C-alpha positions as CSV (number, residue, x, y, z in Angstrom):
1,M,-13.5,21.3,32.9
2,G,-12.2,17.8,34.2
3,K,-12.0,14.3,33.4
4,G,-15.7,14.3,32.0
5,D,-15.0,17.2,29.6
6,S,-14.0,15.6,26.2
7,R,-13.0,19.0,24.9
8,T,-9.9,19.3,27.3
9,R,-6.6,17.4,27.3
10,K,-7.4,15.7,30.6
11,G,-10.9,14.6,29.4
12,K,-9.2,13.0,26.3
13,I,-6.8,11.2,28.2
14,Y,-9.5,9.8,30.3
15,K,-11.5,8.9,27.3
16,G,-8.7,7.5,25.4
17,S,-9.4,9.8,22.3
18,Y,-7.4,12.2,20.4
19,G,-8.1,15.5,18.6
20,N,-7.0,19.0,18.5
21,S,-6.4,19.2,22.3
22,R,-4.4,15.9,22.2
23,S,-2.6,15.2,18.9
24,H,-0.4,12.1,18.5
25,S,2.7,13.9,17.6
26,S,2.6,17.0,19.9
27,S,6.4,17.3,20.1
28,V,6.9,17.5,16.4
29,I,4.9,20.0,14.3
30,A,5.0,19.6,10.6
31,P,5.8,22.9,8.9
32,K,3.2,24.1,6.4
33,V,4.3,24.0,2.7
34,A,4.6,27.4,1.3
35,V,2.4,28.1,-1.9
36,T,4.0,30.2,-4.5
37,V,1.5,32.4,-6.3
38,K,2.5,33.6,-9.7
39,A,1.4,37.0,-10.7
40,P,-1.6,36.8,-13.3
41,V,-0.6,37.2,-16.9
42,A,-2.2,40.3,-18.5
43,K,-4.0,39.2,-21.6
44,K,-3.9,41.4,-24.7
45,A,-7.0,43.1,-26.0
46,A,-8.5,41.2,-28.9
47,A,-7.7,43.0,-32.1
48,K,-10.6,45.1,-33.6
49,K,-11.9,43.9,-37.0
50,K,-12.6,46.2,-39.8
51,A,-16.1,46.3,-41.0
């Protein structure tokens, strides 16, 4: 769990790589876009045909 572990922040700094443990913009977190979900439209039943 030190410089050799690439899954930790210290290891990523040592290797010079980026990832979930060490992102580029750690100070600013982009807000997720809210997805609006519309209620499903109720379909009318098909009219019965007279035989």
